[in-house]
DOVO-21588 format. One record per residue: x, y, z of N, C-alpha, C in turn. Coordinates in steps of 0.1 Angstrom, whole numbers, padded with zeros to 4 digits, always signed. Layout:
// DOVO-21588
XYZXYZXYZ...
This chain:
// DOVO-21588
+0768+0547+1326+0778+0539+1333+0791+0547+1333+0790+0557+1341+0802+0566+1342+0812+0561+1352+0824+0566+1350+0835+0563+1360+0837+0577+1367+0835+0577+1380+0838+0589+1388+0849+0585+1397+0861+0589+1394+0872+0585+1403+0875+0595+1413+0885+0592+1422+0887+0600+1433+0895+0612+1430+0895+0622+1438+0903+0634+1436+0917+0631+1435+0924+0637+1425+0938+0635+1423+0940+0627+1411+0930+0620+1405+0932+0612+1393+0926+0620+1382+0931+0618+1370+0925+0625+1358+0914+0617+1352+0911+0605+1358+0901+0596+1352+0887+0600+1358+0884+0613+1358+0872+0617+1363+0863+0622+1352+0852+0616+1350+0842+0621+1340+0832+0629+1348+0829+0641+1342+0820+0649+1349+0806+0644+1350+0800+0644+1362+0786+0640+1364+0779+0652+1370+0767+0655+1366+0760+0666+1372+0760+0666+1387+0765+0677+1392+0766+0678+1407+0754+0685+1412+0746+0678+1420+0734+0683+1426+0735+0683+1441+0734+0695+1447+0735+0696+1461+0723+0703+1467+0720+0701+1479+0709+0707+1486+0702+0698+1495+0693+0703+1503+0687+0694+1513+0675+0686+1507+0669+0692+1497+0658+0685+1490+0647+0680+1501+0643+0668+1499+0632+0663+1508+0638+0656+1520+0652+0657+1522+0658+0649+1532+0666+0658+1542+0659+0663+1552+0665+0673+1561+0674+0667+1571+0672+0654+1575+0680+0649+1585+0681+0634+1584+0687+0628+1574+0688+0613+1573+0696+0608+1585+0692+0596+1589+0698+0590+1601+0703+0576+1598+0713+0571+1606+0717+0557+1604+0705+0548+1605+0706+0537+1597+0695+0528+1596+0693+0520+1609+0681+0522+1615+0678+0514+1628+0677+0499+1625+0673+0496+1612+0671+0482+1609+0684+0474+1607+0696+0482+1606+0708+0475+1605+0713+0469+1618+0710+0457+1621+0713+0451+1634+0728+0450+1636+0732+0448+1648+0746+0446+1652+0752+0434+1645+0743+0424+1642+0748+0412+1635+0751+0415+1621+0744+0424+1614+0746+0428+1601+0758+0437+1599+0760+0446+1609+0771+0456+1608+0784+0450+1613+0795+0456+1608+0808+0452+1612+0815+0465+1616+0822+0465+1627+0830+0476+1632+0841+0473+1641+0853+0473+1636+0865+0471+1644+0874+0483+1644+0868+0494+1639+0876+0507+1639+0876+0513+1652+0886+0521+1655+0886+0529+1668+0873+0538+1669+0868+0540+1680+0855+0547+1682+0856+0561+1675+0867+0568+1677+0867+0582+1671+0867+0582+1656+0873+0571+1650+0872+0570+1635+0858+0567+1631+0852+0557+1638+0838+0553+1634+0828+0565+1635+0830+0573+1646+0822+0585+1648+0823+0595+1637+0836+0597+1632+0838+0606+1621+0832+0601+1608+0833+0588+1605+0827+0583+1593+0812+0585+1594+0806+0582+1605+0791+0583+1607+0787+0598+1605+0795+0607+1610+0792+0621+1608+0793+0626+1594+0803+0621+1587+0805+0624+1573+0794+0618+1564+0790+0606+1567+0779+0600+1560+0766+0607+1561+0762+0611+1574+0750+0618+1577+0750+0631+1570+0761+0638+1571+0763+0651+1565+0761+0650+1549+0767+0640+1543+0766+0639+1529+0752+0637+1525+0745+0628+1531+0731+0625+1528+0722+0638+1529+0724+0645+1540+0717+0657+1542+0719+0668+1532+0732+0670+1528+0735+0680+1519+0733+0677+1504+0733+0664+1501+0732+0660+1487+0718+0656+1482+0710+0653+1492+0696+0648+1489+0696+0633+1485+0708+0626+1486+0708+0612+1483+0701+0604+1494+0692+0595+1491+0684+0588+1501+0692+0580+1510+0702+0572+1505+0709+0562+1514+0723+0560+1509+0731+0554+1518+0745+0550+1514+0748+0538+1522+0754+0528+1515+0760+0516+1522+0775+0517+1521+0781+0516+1532+0796+0518+1533+0803+0506+1538+0815+0503+1532+0824+0493+1537+0838+0498+1537+0845+0495+1548+0859+0499+1549+0868+0487+1552+0878+0486+1544+0888+0475+1547+0900+0482+1553+0905+0476+1564+0917+0481+1570+0926+0469+1574+0939+0470+1572+0948+0459+1575+0944+0446+1567+0939+0448+1555+0935+0437+1547+0923+0429+1552+0915+0435+1561+0903+0428+1566+0891+0438+1566+0879+0432+1564+0867+0441+1565+0866+0446+1579+0866+0459+1581+0867+0466+1594+0854+0474+1597+0846+0477+1587+0835+0486+1590+0824+0484+1579+0812+0481+1583+0801+0482+1573+0789+0488+1581+0783+0498+1574+0771+0504+1580+0763+0510+1568+0750+0510+1570+0741+0517+1560+0735+0529+1567+0732+0539+1559+0727+0551+1564+0715+0555+1555+0705+0562+1561+0694+0567+1553+0683+0557+1549+0676+0561+1539+0664+0553+1535+0666+0546+1522+0663+0533+1522+0663+0525+1510+0651+0529+1501+0640+0533+1508+0628+0537+1501+0622+0549+1508+0620+0560+1501+0616+0572+1507+0601+0572+1511+0593+0567+1502+0578+0568+1505+0574+0560+1517+0580+0548+1519+0577+0539+1530+0586+0541+1542+0595+0550+1541+0605+0552+1551+0613+0539+1555+0614+0530+1545+0622+0518+1547+0637+0521+1548+0643+0517+1560+0657+0521+1561+0666+0512+1553+0677+0517+1549+0688+0510+1543+0695+0501+1553+0699+0489+1548+0706+0480+1557+0719+0475+1549+0728+0470+1557+0740+0465+1550+0738+0452+1542+0727+0445+1544+0724+0433+1537+0718+0436+1523+0715+0448+1520+0709+0452+1507+0719+0453+1496+0715+0448+1484+0724+0450+1472+0721+0463+1465+0732+0469+1461+0731+0481+1453+0738+0479+1439+0732+0485+1429+0739+0484+1416+0752+0492+1417+0763+0486+1412+0776+0492+1413+0781+0498+1400+0772+0498+1389+0775+0505+1377+0789+0501+1371+0797+0510+1367+0809+0508+1360+0820+0502+1369+0818+0501+1382+0828+0494+1390+0828+0479+1385+0818+0475+1378+0817+0462+1371+0828+0460+1361+0833+0470+1355+0843+0469+1345+0856+0462+1349+0860+0464+1362+0872+0457+1366+0871+0442+1367+0858+0437+1368+0856+0423+1368+0857+0418+1353+0852+0426+1344+0854+0422+1330+0868+0422+1326+0876+0432+1330+0890+0432+1328+0897+0421+1334+0894+0417+1346+0900+0405+1353+0897+0393+1345+0885+0392+1339+0882+0380+1331+0891+0378+1319+0894+0390+1313+0903+0390+1301+0917+0385+1306+0921+0390+1317+0934+0387+1322+0935+0372+1326+0924+0366+1331+0924+0352+1334+0925+0344+1321+0919+0348+1311+0920+0341+1298+0934+0343+1292+0940+0354+1294+0954+0356+1290+0963+0347+1297+0961+0345+1310+0969+0335+1318+0968+0321+1313+0956+0318+1307+0954+0304+1301+0960+0303+1287+0965+0314+1282+0971+0314+1268+0961+0315+1257+0948+0319+1261+0938+0320+1251+0938+0333+1243+0945+0343+1249+0946+0356+1242+0958+0363+1247+0962+0373+1240+0972+0383+1244+0966+0396+1245+0970+0404+1254+0964+0418+1255+0967+0426+1243+0977+0422+1236+0981+0430+1224+0975+0424+1211+0967+0414+1212+0959+0409+1201+0950+0419+1195+0948+0419+1182+0937+0428+1177+0924+0422+1180+0914+0431+1183+0900+0426+1186+0894+0420+1174+0898+0423+1162+0893+0417+1150+0894+0402+1149+0903+0397+1157+0905+0382+1157+0892+0375+1162+0884+0382+1170+0872+0376+1175+0859+0384+1171+0862+0397+1168+0851+0405+1163+0855+0412+1150+0855+0405+1139+0861+0410+1127+0852+0422+1121+0840+0423+1126+0831+0433+1121+0834+0447+1126+0842+0448+1137+0844+0461+1143+0854+0469+1134+0852+0482+1135+0861+0492+1127+0875+0490+1131+0884+0488+1121+0898+0486+1123+0902+0476+1134+0894+0466+1134+0896+0455+1144+0910+0449+1144+0917+0450+1133+0930+0444+1132+0941+0453+1139+0937+0466+1141+0946+0476+1147+0943+0478+1162+0931+0478+1165+0927+0481+1179+0929+0468+1187+0936+0470+1198+0940+0458+1206+0931+0457+1218+0931+0445+1224+0924+0442+1237+0928+0452+1248+0941+0454+1248+0947+0464+1258+0940+0477+1257+0939+0482+1244+0933+0495+1242+0918+0495+1245+0911+0484+1243+0897+0483+1248+0896+0485+1263+0904+0478+1270+0904+0478+1285+0909+0491+1291+0918+0498+1284+0924+0510+1289+0917+0522+1284+0906+0521+1276+0899+0532+1271+0907+0541+1261+0915+0534+1253+0923+0542+1243+0921+0536+1229+0910+0530+1227+0907+0523+1214+0902+0533+1203+0894+0543+1207+0888+0552+1198+0874+0548+1195+0869+0537+1200+0855+0534+1198+0846+0543+1206+0835+0548+1200+0827+0558+1206+0818+0553+1217+0816+0561+1228+0808+0557+1239+0793+0557+1235+0786+0546+1238+0772+0546+1235+0763+0552+1246+0769+0555+1258+0760+0561+1268+0768+0571+1277+0771+0583+1272+0777+0593+1280+0767+0601+1288+0754+0600+1285+0744+0608+1292+0742+0603+1306+0737+0612+1315+0734+0609+1329+0719+0606+1331+0713+0601+1321+0699+0598+1321+0696+0587+1311+0685+0581+1312+0681+0570+1303+0673+0575+1291+0679+0574+1279+0672+0578+1267+0660+0569+1263+0650+0573+1256+0639+0564+1252+0644+0552+1245+0654+0553+1237+0659+0541+1230+0665+0530+1239+0670+0535+1251+0676+0525+1260+0665+0518+1269+0653+0522+1267+0642+0515+1275+0638+0502+1268+0643+0500+1256+0640+0488+1248+0652+0479+1249+0650+0466+1248+0661+0456+1249+0671+0458+1237+0683+0454+1240+0693+0455+1229+0703+0444+1232+0709+0438+1221+0719+0428+1223+0733+0435+1222+0743+0428+1227+0757+0434+1226+0761+0436+1211+0757+0427+1203+0760+0428+1189+0753+0441+1183+0741+0444+1187+0734+0456+1182+0741+0468+1187+0746+0468+1200+0753+0480+1205+0766+0482+1197+0773+0471+1195+0786+0472+1187+0783+0477+1173+0773+0472+1167+0769+0476+1153+0767+0491+1153+0760+0497+1163+0757+0511+1163+0769+0520+1167+0778+0515+1175+0789+0524+1179+0803+0520+1177+0805+0507+1173+0819+0502+1171+0821+0498+1156+0811+0501+1148+0813+0499+1133+0812+0512+1126+0814+0523+1133+0815+0536+1127+0830+0541+1127+0834+0552+1121+0847+0556+1122+0851+0559+1136+0864+0556+1139+0869+0558+1153+0869+0573+1156+0868+0576+1169+0868+0590+1174+0882+0596+1173+0893+0587+1174+0907+0591+1173+0915+0579+1169+0927+0581+1165+0936+0570+1162+0939+0562+1175+0939+0548+1173+0941+0540+1185+0954+0543+1193+0952+0545+1206+0964+0547+1214+0969+0561+1215+0962+0571+1208+0966+0585+1208+0958+0593+1218+0947+0589+1223+0939+0596+1233+0933+0587+1243+0928+0593+1254+0920+0585+1264+0906+0591+1263+0896+0582+1262+0882+0586+1262+0874+0575+1268+0867+0578+1279+0859+0568+1285+0848+0563+1276+0847+0550+1274+0837+0544+1265+0832+0531+1270+0819+0530+1273+0813+0518+1276+0813+0507+1265+0814+0512+1253+0814+0503+1241+0826+0494+1242+0837+0499+1247+0849+0490+1248+0846+0478+1256+0839+0479+1267+0837+0468+1275+0826+0458+1271+0816+0463+1262+0807+0454+1256+0815+0445+1247+0824+0450+1239+0833+0442+1230+0841+0432+1239+0847+0437+1250+0855+0428+1258+0846+0417+1264+0834+0420+1268+0825+0409+1274+0822+0399+1263+0819+0403+1251+0817+0393+1240+0828+0384+1238+0840+0390+1238+0852+0382+1236+0854+0371+1247+0851+0375+1260+0852+0366+1271+0842+0354+1268+0830+0357+1264+0820+0347+1262+0824+0337+1251+0830+0343+1240+0834+0334+1228+0846+0326+1232+0855+0331+1240+0867+0323+1243+0864+0313+1255+0855+0316+1264+0853+0307+1275+0842+0297+1272+0833+0300+1263+0822+0291+1260+0811+0291+1270+0810+0302+1277+0799+0304+1287+0796+0318+1288+0785+0322+1294+0781+0335+1296+0791+0343+1305+0792+0356+1303+0801+0363+1311+0798+0362+1326+0785+0362+1330+0782+0362+1344+0785+0348+1349+0784+0337+1341+0787+0324+1346+0803+0323+1348+0810+0329+1339+0825+0329+1340+0829+0336+1352+0823+0347+1355+0826+0355+1367+0823+0347+1380+0812+0341+1380+0808+0333+1392+0819+0321+1394+0822+0314+1383+0831+0303+1384+0845+0307+1388+0850+0318+1382+0864+0321+1384+0867+0332+1395+0856+0340+1399+0859+0351+1408+0849+0350+1420+0836+0351+1417+0826+0353+1428+0826+0341+1437+0824+0329+1431+0823+0317+1440+0836+0315+1448+0848+0315+1442+0860+0313+1450+0861+0323+1461+0856+0336+1460+0858+0346+1470+0846+0346+1479+0836+0338+1477+0824+0337+1486+0815+0350+1485+0815+0355+1473+0806+0367+1470+0792+0362+1466+0784+0360+1476+0771+0353+1475+0760+0362+1471+0762+0375+1472+0750+0384+1469+0750+0390+1455+0760+0386+1447+0761+0392+1433+0749+0389+1425+0744+0400+1419+0731+0399+1411+0734+0406+1397+0729+0399+1387+0730+0405+1373+0718+0414+1370+0719+0427+1372+0708+0436+1370+0706+0440+1355+0714+0434+1346+0712+0436+1332+0700+0427+1328+0699+0415+1334+0688+0406+1330+0675+0409+1336+0675+0415+1348+0662+0419+1354+0664+0430+1364+0653+0436+1368+0654+0446+1379+0658+0440+1392+0663+0448+1401+0667+0443+1414+0655+0438+1421+0657+0428+1431+0646+0423+1438+0639+0433+1447+0626+0431+1451+0619+0441+1458+0626+0446+1471+0633+0437+1477+0640+0441+1490+0652+0450+1488+0656+0452+1476+0667+0461+1473+0663+0476+1475+0672+0485+1475+0669+0499+1476+0662+0503+1463+0653+0513+1465+0646+0519+1453+0656+0528+1446+0656+0527+1432+0665+0536+1425+0658+0550+1423+0667+0560+1425+0662+0574+1424+0670+0583+1415+0663+0593+1410+0670+0604+1403+0664+0617+1408+0669+0628+1404+0665+0641+1409+0666+0652+1399+0656+0661+1398+0657+0672+1389+0661+0684+1396+0673+0689+1394+0678+0701+1401+0679+0698+1416+0672+0707+1424+0672+0705+1438+0658+0700+1443+0651+0694+1434+0638+0689+1437+0639+0676+1445+0627+0670+1448+0627+0657+1456+0632+0645+1448+0636+0635+1455+0640+0622+1449+0628+0616+1442+0629+0612+1430+0619+0605+1423+0623+0592+1417+0614+0582+1416+0618+0569+1411+0624+0570+1397+0636+0564+1396+0643+0564+1383+0639+0552+1374+0639+0553+1361+0635+0542+1352+0646+0531+1352+0643+0519+1348+0652+0508+1346+0656+0507+1331+0669+0506+1329+0674+0504+1315+0668+0491+1309+0667+0491+1296+0663+0479+1289+0673+0468+1290+0669+0456+1289+0678+0444+1290+0689+0445+1279+0701+0442+1283+0712+0442+1274+0721+0454+1274+0716+0465+1279+0724+0478+1278+0735+0478+1288+0734+0470+1299+0744+0471+1309+0755+0460+1308+0754+0451+1298+0762+0439+1296+0777+0443+1297+0784+0437+1306+0799+0437+1307+0804+0451+1311+0796+0461+1311+0801+0474+1314+0795+0480+1327+0784+0474+1332+0777+0480+1344+0766+0471+1349+0768+0458+1348+0757+0449+1350+0756+0443+1364+0765+0446+1373+0766+0439+1386+0759+0447+1397+0753+0440+1406+0749+0446+1419+0753+0436+1430+0756+0442+1442+0760+0434+1453+0760+0442+1466+0762+0436+1477+0764+0444+1489+0778+0450+1490+0779+0460+1498+0792+0467+1499+0802+0457+1505+0798+0448+1514+0807+0439+1520+0812+0428+1510+0804+0425+1501+0808+0415+1491+0818+0422+1481+0816+0434+1478+0826+0442+1470+0839+0443+1477+0838+0444+1490+0850+0444+1499+0858+0432+1498+0852+0420+1496+0859+0407+1494+0867+0408+1481+0862+0414+1471+0870+0416+1459+0882+0425+1461+0880+0436+1468+0891+0445+1471+0902+0438+1479+0898+0430+1489+0908+0423+1497+0915+0413+1488+0909+0407+1478+0916+0398+1469+0926+0405+1461+0923+0418+1457+0932+0426+1450+0944+0430+1459+0942+0433+1471+0953+0436+1480+0962+0423+1482+0955+0412+1484+0963+0399+1486+0967+0393+1473+0963+0398+1461+0966+0392+1448+0962+0377+1448+0950+0375+1451+0945+0361+1453+0939+0354+1441+0934+0362+1431+0927+0356+1420+0936+0356+1408+0943+0366+1405+0952+0367+1393+0966+0364+1397+0974+0362+1386+0988+0361+1389+0995+0374+1391+1006+0375+1397+1012+0389+1400+1014+0397+1388+1018+0391+1377+1020+0399+1364+1007+0405+1359+0996+0397+1361+0983+0402+1357+0979+0414+1365+0981+0413+1378+0978+0425+1386+0986+0437+1382+0998+0435+1378+1007+0446+1374+1001+0452+1361+0997+0443+1352+0991+0449+1340+0978+0457+1343+0970+0452+1352+0957+0458+1355+0960+0472+1362+0970+0472+1370+0972+0484+1379+0982+0494+1374+0987+0492+1362+0997+0501+1356+0989+0511+1347+0992+0523+1348+0985+0533+1340+0990+0532+1325+0981+0532+1316+0984+0531+1302+0991+0544+1297+1001+0542+1289+1007+0554+1283+1002+0556+1268+0999+0568+1265+0996+0571+1251+1008+0570+1242+1006+0571+1229+1017+0570+1220+1027+0582+1221+1022+0593+1227+1031+0604+1229+1038+0604+1242+1036+0593+1250+1042+0591+1263+1035+0596+1275+1024+0603+1273+1016+0609+1284+1008+0597+1291+1007+0599+1304+1000+0589+1312+0985+0591+1311+0977+0581+1310+0962+0582+1311+0957+0582+1325+0965+0578+1334+0961+0576+1348+0949+0566+1349+0949+0556+1340+0939+0546+1339+0946+0533+1335+0943+0522+1342+0949+0509+1339+0939+0501+1331+0936+0489+1335+0927+0480+1328+0914+0479+1337+0905+0488+1336+0893+0488+1343+0894+0495+1357+0905+0501+1360+0907+0509+1372+0914+0522+1370+0911+0532+1377+0919+0544+1377+0931+0542+1385+0942+0548+1382+0955+0546+1389+0960+0560+1392+0962+0563+1405+0967+0576+1409+0974+0576+1422+0981+0587+1425+0987+0589+1438+0979+0600+1445+0974+0598+1457+0967+0608+1465+0975+0609+1478+0980+0620+1481+0988+0622+1493+0999+0612+1495+1005+0608+1483+1016+0599+1484+1012+0584+1484+0999+0582+1484+0994+0568+1485+0989+0563+1471+0992+0551+1467+0987+0546+1454+0973+0541+1456+0964+0546+1447+0950+0543+1448+0945+0538+1435+0938+0527+1436+0931+0521+1424+0916+0523+1426+0911+0532+1418+0897+0536+1421+0888+0536+1408+0876+0534+1410+0866+0535+1399+0852+0538+1405+0845+0546+1398+0832+0549+1402+0822+0542+1393+0809+0543+1396+0799+0537+1388+0786+0544+1388+0779+0544+1377+0766+0550+1376+0757+0543+1366+0746+0538+1371+0735+0534+1362+0723+0541+1367+0712+0539+1360+0700+0547+1364+0696+0544+1378+0696+0554+1386+0691+0553+1400+0702+0549+1410+0714+0547+1406+0725+0543+1415+0738+0550+1411+0746+0553+1421+0760+0557+1419+0769+0550+1430+0781+0548+1427+0790+0542+1437+0805+0546+1435+0813+0543+1445+0827+0545+1444+0835+0535+1451+0845+0529+1445+0853+0519+1451+0868+0523+1450+0874+0525+1461+0888+0529+1461+0896+0519+1469+0907+0514+1463+0916+0504+1469+0929+0510+1471+0935+0509+1483+0948+0514+1486+0957+0502+1488+0962+0495+1478+0968+0482+1479+0980+0482+1488+0988+0492+1487+1001+0493+1495+0998+0495+1510+0986+0501+1513+0982+0503+1527+0972+0492+1532+0969+0483+1523+0960+0472+1526+0947+0477+1532+0942+0487+1524+0929+0493+1528+0920+0496+1516+0907+0498+1518+0898+0501+1508+0886+0508+1513+0880+0516+1505+0867+0523+1509+0857+0521+1498+0845+0517+1502+0834+0515+1493+0822+0524+1497+0816+0531+1488+0804+0538+1491+0794+0536+1480+0782+0530+1483+0772+0528+1473+0759+0536+1477+0754+0542+1467+0742+0551+1470+0731+0547+1459+0718+0551+1463+0707+0548+1454+0701+0561+1448+0710+0569+1442+0706+0581+1434+0717+0583+1423+0712+0586+1411+0722+0588+1400+0725+0602+1398+0734+0605+1389+0738+0619+1385+0742+0628+1397+0751+0623+1405+0756+0631+1416+0770+0625+1420+0777+0633+1428+0791+0630+1432+0792+0626+1446+0780+0624+1453+0780+0621+1467+0789+0609+1471+0788+0598+1463+0796+0586+1467+0811+0589+1466+0815+0597+1455+0829+0600+1454+0834+0609+1465+0826+0619+1468+0830+0629+1478+0831+0622+1492+0821+0613+1495+0821+0606+1508+0833+0596+1509+0836+0589+1498+0847+0580+1498+0860+0587+1500+0861+0599+1494+0873+0607+1496+0874+0611+1510+0863+0615+1516+0863+0620+1530+0867+0608+1539+0861+0597+1537+0864+0585+1545+0879+0582+1544+0885+0583+1532+0899+0580+1530+0907+0590+1538+0903+0603+1539+0910+0612+1547+0909+0609+1562+0898+0603+1566+0896+0600+1580+0904+0588+1584+0904+0578+1576+0912+0566+1580+0927+0567+1579+0931+0577+1571+0946+0579+1569+0950+0592+1576+0942+0598+1584+0945+0610+1591+0958+0609+1599+0967+0618+1598+0980+0617+1605+0977+0618+1620+0984+0610+1628+0982+0610+1642+0989+0621+1650+1001+0625+1646+1008+0636+1652+1009+0634+1667+1009+0645+1675+1008+0644+1689+1002+0657+1694+0996+0657+1706+0989+0668+1711+0998+0680+1713+1010+0677+1718+1020+0687+1721+1024+0695+1709+1027+0689+1698+1031+0696+1686+1019+0704+1680+1007+0698+1681+0995+0705+1676+0993+0718+1685+0993+0716+1698+0991+0728+1707+1002+0739+1705+1014+0734+1703+1025+0744+1701+1024+0751+1688+1020+0744+1678+1019+0751+1665+1007+0761+1665+0996+0757+1672+0985+0767+1673+0989+0779+1681+0996+0777+1692+1001+0788+1701+1010+0797+1693+1018+0792+1685+1027+0800+1677+1019+0809+1667+1009+0804+1661+1000+0812+1652+0994+0823+1660+0988+0820+1671+0981+0830+1679+0991+0841+1683+1004+0837+1687+1014+0847+1690+1017+0856+1678+1018+0850+1666+1022+0858+1654+1011+0868+1651+0998+0865+1655+0988+0875+1653+0990+0887+1661+0998+0886+1672+1001+0897+1680+1015+0903+1678+1022+0897+1668+1035+0901+1665+1046+0896+1674+1042+0885+1682+1051+0880+1692+1056+0866+1687+1069+0862+1692+1075+0850+1688+1084+0845+1699+1084+0833+1702+1094+0827+1712+1105+0821+1704+1116+0828+1702+1127+0824+1693+1134+0812+1698+1132+0807+1711+1139+0795+1715+1133+0783+1709+1121+0784+1703+1114+0773+1696+1120+0770+1682+1128+0780+1677+1132+0779+1663+1147+0778+1661+1151+0772+1649+1165+0771+1645+1170+0785+1641+1183+0786+1639+1188+0799+1635+1183+0803+1621+1181+0794+1612+1175+0797+1599+1161+0802+1600+1153+0796+1608+1139+0800+1610+1139+0814+1617+1147+0816+1626+1148+0830+1633+1152+0840+1623+1161+0837+1614+1164+0847+1603+1152+0850+1594+1144+0840+1592+1132+0841+1584+1122+0851+1590+1121+0850+1603+1112+0859+1611+1118+0872+1614+1121+0880+1604+1127+0893+1606+1116+0903+1609+1120+0916+1610+1110+0926+1614+1099+0927+1604+1102+0927+1591+1092+0928+1581+1082+0916+1581+1087+0904+1583+1079+0892+1583+1069+0893+1595+1074+0897+1607+1066+0897+1619+1055+0908+1617+1059+0919+1611+1049+0930+1609+1038+0926+1600+1042+0920+1588+1032+0915+1579+1022+0905+1584+1028+0895+1592+1020+0885+1598+1010+0891+1608+1015+0899+1616+1006+0905+1626+0995+0914+1620+0998+0922+1611+0988+0931+1605+0978+0924+1596+0982+0912+1590+0973+0905+1582+0965+0894+1589+0971+0889+1600+0964+0878+1607+0955+0883+1619+0959+0894+1625+0951+0899+1637+0937+0901+1634+0933+0907+1622+0919+0910+1619+0911+0897+1618+0917+0885+1616+0909+0873+1615+0903+0868+1628+0908+0874+1639+0903+0869+1652+0909+0856+1656+0903+0850+1667+0908+0837+1672+0905+0826+1662+0914+0816+1660+0910+0805+1652+0899+0797+1658+0890+0793+1649+0878+0784+1654+0882+0769+1654+0892+0766+1646+0897+0752+1645+0911+0752+1640+0919+0742+1646+0933+0741+1641+0936+0726+1641+0938+0720+1629+0939+0706+1628+0951+0702+1619+0957+0690+1623+0968+0684+1615+0962+0677+1603+0967+0681+1591+0962+0676+1578+0971+0665+1573+0984+0667+1573+0993+0656+1568+1006+0657+1576+1013+0645+1575+1026+0644+1582+1035+0634+1575+1047+0638+1573+1057+0629+1566+1071+0634+1569+1080+0629+1560+1094+0632+1562+1099+0641+1550+1108+0650+1553+1113+0658+1543+1127+0663+1547+1137+0659+1540+1151+0664+1543+1155+0661+1557+1152+0649+1562+1156+0645+1575+1148+0651+1587+1137+0659+1583+1129+0665+1593+1114+0660+1592+1106+0662+1602+1092+0658+1602+1084+0670+1596+1078+0667+1585+1070+0678+1578+1055+0676+1582+1050+0687+1586+1035+0687+1590+1028+0698+1583+1016+0696+1579+1007+0706+1573+0995+0707+1582+0992+0719+1586+0980+0722+1595+0970+0730+1587+0957+0729+1591+0947+0738+1586+0941+0746+1597+0942+0759+1596+0937+0769+1606+0925+0775+1601+0913+0773+1607+0901+0779+1603+0897+0791+1612+0893+0802+1605+0888+0813+1612+0874+0816+1607+0867+0825+1612+0853+0827+1609+0851+0830+1594+0860+0838+1588+0858+0841+1574+0870+0837+1565+0880+0829+1570+0892+0826+1563+0897+0813+1568+0904+0805+1559+0911+0793+1562+0925+0794+1558+0935+0792+1567+0949+0793+1564+0956+0779+1564+0967+0778+1558+0975+0766+1559+0988+0770+1566+0993+0761+1575+1005+0763+1582+1014+0751+1579+1026+0754+1573+1036+0743+1570+1048+0744+1579+1051+0733+1585+1062+0732+1595+1072+0721+1592+1085+0724+1595+1095+0713+1594+1101+0713+1608+1101+0701+1615+1107+0700+1628+1119+0691+1628+1130+0697+1634+1143+0690+1635+1142+0678+1645+1152+0670+1645+1152+0658+1654+1153+0663+1669+1158+0675+1671+1159+0680+1685+1146+0688+1689+1136+0688+1680+1123+0694+1684+1122+0708+1679+1133+0715+1675+1132+0729+1671+1126+0729+1656+1119+0741+1654+1113+0743+1641+1122+0750+1631+1124+0743+1620+1132+0749+1609+1123+0757+1600+1111+0754+1600+1101+0762+1592+1088+0763+1599+1082+0775+1597+1068+0778+1602+1063+0788+1592+1056+0784+1581+1051+0792+1571+1036+0793+1570+1031+0805+1571+1016+0806+1570+1012+0812+1557+1002+0806+1551+0997+0810+1538+0982+0808+1537+0976+0814+1527+0962+0811+1524+0960+0797+1518+0950+0790+1523+0948+0776+1518+0944+0777+1503
């Protein structure tokens, strides 16, 4: 039950990266996903880019299938499934299929704790020993430290495979006895270490305070109010036959059926399965702050600080980071045979969900990152793009139209500068692609970053444009 967060956050636990074509040379969008099942209100060019990215990911990673959901402007804007739910029978994936979401489940356990705190039944700074006195140093370790991964309790499942002992049933109490009644890995609050054990303890506390099972509490307080009708507890039993087959892979070999964990091992830390569109309902509720009180969302979405003042870039069940200036709340998930990534951009009222049916790989993370780039791609304008590309081609020949630049920029382009640019760029040949990567404001100017691709090299071009259209900066560097 790993957390694989998006690029830019430090909350990334390494998962074995397996790439290659394997047995899947050309996965295709699911023909069985009917128009009624799919949702698409995105512009055609964005939809096409997402489809291309998904197909490329499946082909290169060997992952059999992916179910994708995109939230835009606070509404579900795109759902589509790609590839095969079952390789042997060539059964296509559809958007109505449920996938195990692994550790993405943790944010629901954290939300349960916050709901109980809102009722006055606990405080985040209560010692866990108040409800679980048998745990090591339970009077010192707080609920906040459980949820923020700063408790010091050892992780019971850091492996990317299912060990023989995990094929047998286990109770939450047995898991805590084995991993939370031994000496702490570090002093509480002094380090960050991902640990599934923390959330087993949190789930037990929810049950003891609410007087009902964790899954019943979640249904009553979160899933039912949000209309999340496909949620399935895969800790109690295997997914139904119509769900995707779970797969793993040895090296670059073919996809093989993955084993199911024994009952009890996923409790509170990775027990949930659902469709991508149902998970999107939860993401929309986070954007709208519909389930918790505003202060609770602030607690959940604030990165915990260690005692030395360093940020963990992890809140309560979610990674917290800035990517290209955007606040992102992200969490990955892995259980046997499944990986997923859920990234919420609350300030942009957007979210990206990618669920796959193969474990021990980063395909869902990489694809979610790529989709984020696609939906937030700067628009710019064709004139500025064409002009910037033309300037680069001119510099390869040592030529420059000085009327395009400010006095400062013209001073920058002295004889030595033009000589070095021409001698180093001319051998690259004509650019094969020139694209706008980012756009923003800097010092009263429009800042743009371009990516120039050549046959054997990729360059970055950084420009600042004045309000009158003249360029104050045009800097070329290796990417």
